[in-house]
N, C-alpha and C positions, 0 to 999 in steps of 0.2 A: 738529238734523239728521233724521229721521225714512224707512225704507221704506217706500214707501209699498203697502199688501197691495188687491189689486183691491176688496176687502170693504172696503176704509178702517179698519180693526181691526186689531190684533196679534194674532193667533190662537195662544198656547198650548196645547202639548198637554196634554190632559186624562190623568189616572192611573186612571180611571172605571173600578174590576172587575178592578182588578192583584193579584195578592196580593203585593200589595207597595205602600207609596205613599211620594209622592215628596214632602216636606215641605222647603219657606225657614219658615226663621226669620230676626230681621231681626238685620242686619250687627254693631248693636250687643250683642248678647249674643252671637251663635255665631257669627262669622267667617268661616265655611265653611261649603256648601251639605250637609247632611245627610241622607240617604237615611235613611227608616225603611222597616220592615216588620211589619206589624201579624200580628197572633195574632190569630183567634175562641176565646174560653172558653161555652162552650153549659153556659145549667144547665139541670139538671133540668125545673125549675120553670116556665122559656121559655115564651113562648105559641108555637104554626108558621109559622115563616117565613113570610113575604109573599109573595101571588104575581110571579115572575120581571117585570118592565115590558117589554114588547115593545120590541127594535132595531130604530131606523131600518131603513128599504129600504137592505141590501148588497150591494154586490159585495163579499160573503167568506162561507166554506165555516160548518160551525158551530162555535160556538166549542168550541173546544180546549185553553180555560185558558192559554197563549200569548201573547207580543205579542212579533211576530219581525219588526214593522214600525213606522215609528218610530207613526203614528197608528193604532195596531190590524188594518186590515186594507185591503186596494186601494181600496175608497171611503170612508177616512179619517175612519170612523163616531166614533174616539178611544172607542168604548163595545164594553161586553161584557155576553154574554148569563150570565154564568155568573152566580148565584144564593144560594150558600150564605152570604155578608152581604148583609141587607139590613136595611132600615127601622129592623126589631122588635129587631135583634141589634148596628146597627153602633155601640149604647152602647157594649159591651164587649169592643172591640178594647182590644189594648196591646200596648205596645211590643216587638217580638222583637230587634231586631236596630238601632244609625245606623249608618252609613259616612258619617265625611269624605274628601271630594274632596282636601280642601289650599284649592282654587281660588276667591278670594276676588274672582268676576262671579259676571257672572248665568249662571243656569244655566237651560236652556231645554231642554234636550234628555230627552226621556222614557226610561226603563229600555228594552231592551229583557229579556223573559223568554222564555229558550229550553229547557226541559228543565228543571236544578234546577239551572241558569245563568242570572245578571243581567249584562250590560252597560250598564256605563256608561259617556258620553264628557263629560270636561267640555272651560269653554269653553277658548278659550286659555290651557295649550297644549295641546289636544287628545289629555288624555291619554284612552284606554282602560281601563279596568280587566273582568276578569271577577271574579264575588261566586261562592262556591261555597253555595247556599240549602240545601246538605241537610246542611249541615254548623253546629253552634251560631255564633250570630254570624257566618258568610255570612264565612269567610276568603278574602280575594283567592285565583285561581284563577294567576292570571296578567298580569302589564301590561303595557302599550305603549306607548313614548312618541317619539313621532315627531319631535318636536324643528324646527318650525315657524318659520322666519326670524321675531326679534322685531321688524324690521320692517314685519308685517304689522298688528301694531295697531297703527300710524299709521295707516292709510288703511282700519281698519276703518271704517265709518260711525257705527256705534249699538249699541254694546259687543259685546265681543271672544266672542260668543255661539256657539254650535255648538247645530243646532237636532236632532241626534240620528243614530242608524246604521242600518242593515236588517241583516236578516242573510236569507242563501238558503245553499242546498245546502253548510250545511257553515263556512259563511265569514263573517265579519263585516265591511262597509264602509263607511264615515266619510269625511268630506270636514274639510281642515284650513283652518284662517281661510288662510295663505298661497297656497290656490291646490293643493291637491294630492288626490288620491281616491284612498283606499290602502285594498284586500282584507287581511285576516289569517284564520289557519286559527284560527276557532273555540273549539277546546279545544286547542290551545298560545299560540294569542295573533301565532303565527311570521305576517312578511310575507308574502303570499304575492306583490303585484305594486304600483306605487305611478304613479300618472299624474300628471303634473304640466302641469297644463290652466289652469290659472288668475297671472297675472300681476301680482306687486302693485306691478311699477316702475309702470302706469298707474292702479294703486285701488282694483285688483281682488280682491277676496277671495269665499271659498267659505262660508259662513254655513249652509245648510239642508241637509236630512238628504237621502239622498238614497233612492233607491225602485228595486229589482229589479225589472224587465218582461220576461220571455218570453226570461232570458238576459241582459237586457242592466238597467248599472247608468245612471239617469236623475239629473242632474245639471245644478244652473244658478248662476249665477254671482254677487253683490253687486255694488255699487258705485256707483251710478247717481245718487251725488248727485258722485260722482268724475268725472264723462262716462266713465266707461263703458255701452259698448255690452251690452245684457241677450242671453244664451244657452242656449239650453239642446244639452246635449249628453247622448248615448248612445255611453257605454266595453262592451266586451265586458266580461262578470264571467268570463269563464276569463282573459283576460292586459292586457284594462282598453286596449286597444288603441279608440280614438275609430272607433263606428262611422259616426255620423253631430252634422251641430251644424244646428240649426234658430235662427237671430237672431228677435230683436221689434222690429226698425228694419233697415230698406234696401230694398234691390228684393227681387221675390218669389222670385227665387232666393237670396236669403241669407236670405230667412224660411219656404224649403220652401212656398212659394206655389203649386199647380199648376190642371190644370184640375179636378180634384177638390176646389177647394176652394168650398165652397160655406154664405156667409155670411149670415144671416137676412134683416138690413138694405142698403136699402139703399147707408146709409153709409159697409160694410162691403163695398162692392164695388166694384170700381176695378183696375186695373194699376200696378203699384207703391208704389202708398197709402204705404207705409212711408218713400219719397221727396217722392213727393209736397205732403203734408200736412205738410210741415218746411220751413224757411230752407234754402235752398242747402246743404248737405253737413253740414247739425248733424245731421242721423239718427246718422249716425257716432258721436255723442260724444250720443246722446239716451237714455241709461237705458233703461229696458223691462223692468229684470233680474229675477230667475226667481228669487229670494231664500226662498221658502216652501213650501207642499209643492204634489205632486203625488199624482193620484190614477188609477185604472186601471179602467176597466168592461168585463172578459174578455166578454161576450157582445158588447158595441160593436166589440169592441179599438181603445177609442180613449184617449189620455191627456187627462186634463185636469190645468192648469196655467195658475196668473197672471200677470201680467205687472207690474211695477213701476211708481212710475213716471216720467215724461219729467227730465229735465234740457237745460239748469241750471234749477237754481229760480226765474227770477227766468221768466215764463210769455213778459215782454213781449218779450221778446231769441228766441219758439220761437214766431210764429203759425201757426195750426193745430191740426188734430184728432188732431197728434203717432202716427199710429198706429204703432206696433201696443202700446205703453204705456196702461197703466193698463184691463189687459182681463183675458178669460182666451180663452185657446186649445182646440181639440181637434186634435189629432195623431195619427196610425198611427205605434205602437212601434215598427212595426219598419223602417220610413224616417225619422220624423218629420216626413211632408207635413203641413201644414195642411191640416184638416178643414169647421172654421170657427172665428171668433173672435167676441166679445162684448166692447166694449167698455165698458164701465163710464161712462169720465169723460173723454171726449174734451178734447184741452187741459185737460187735471190743474192746478189751480191751488195743487193741494197743500194 
């Protein structure tokens, strides 16, 4: 089974431009993740560095060499403007240190780099490590073990992965497979709050990386293959309480569709399409989960997120366009109100 991204492909976080590199080796050779940091050896006879490559347009400040968000910046470019490492000297990189998490599962979480500290989230059991990059060998500063429910492994459709953490205001935010969002003190690793927002008893898990926007931690769920209704929640970054919840199927009031919702295409216009484009009651188990990535445009004050595949797998059991699955929403981060939607694949056949 698979989780369907709107672009219909799994988008792993790139580490281009990191002051370190995430390297995955064959499990038959190295049974755990090796995290390798590269150091540049510059020779006196080396030619001048090549010009820096222009980055994609992004809602991002000038590059400061940090990596505080799972996809680098609000625009999710996964691109660094730093030019010290280039096509002329990359061949001189050598391993500075390696680190094993000891977890032999799919590693999809990009490390965060904040100051001289690297933060890593493992797949289940979702251990968080802080490594001190200022010291030889990058020793562990602290380690946090959330001890998620083992039963979560049995309802995760597509490996027990975790797609990373986010840093903001001295805190590290991350999700656990059994449906918790946790805030840690970035210096000590001590928990600040723990919000239980998912229910593994109905097949719901959380594998995505949160994004912090305007004091809110944005989180989505997984589980469309298990009959779980997709949603996006905004949690208060201060104490973890739920500020708003937007569902991706169901009546307009649940999807947070109101008078400001202005989709471009006629097929996305109409009342309660999240109900009427499904067989009776089918939207309640219709999927459309938000397990992937969220981006933010501060100029427009809009967040953008995809919605996953509809359920069940057999498309004959759900005739209709199956709104609002397999598409992309633009929402107001303050309220969750939907501004527009585009459905990449009406009645997705997977």
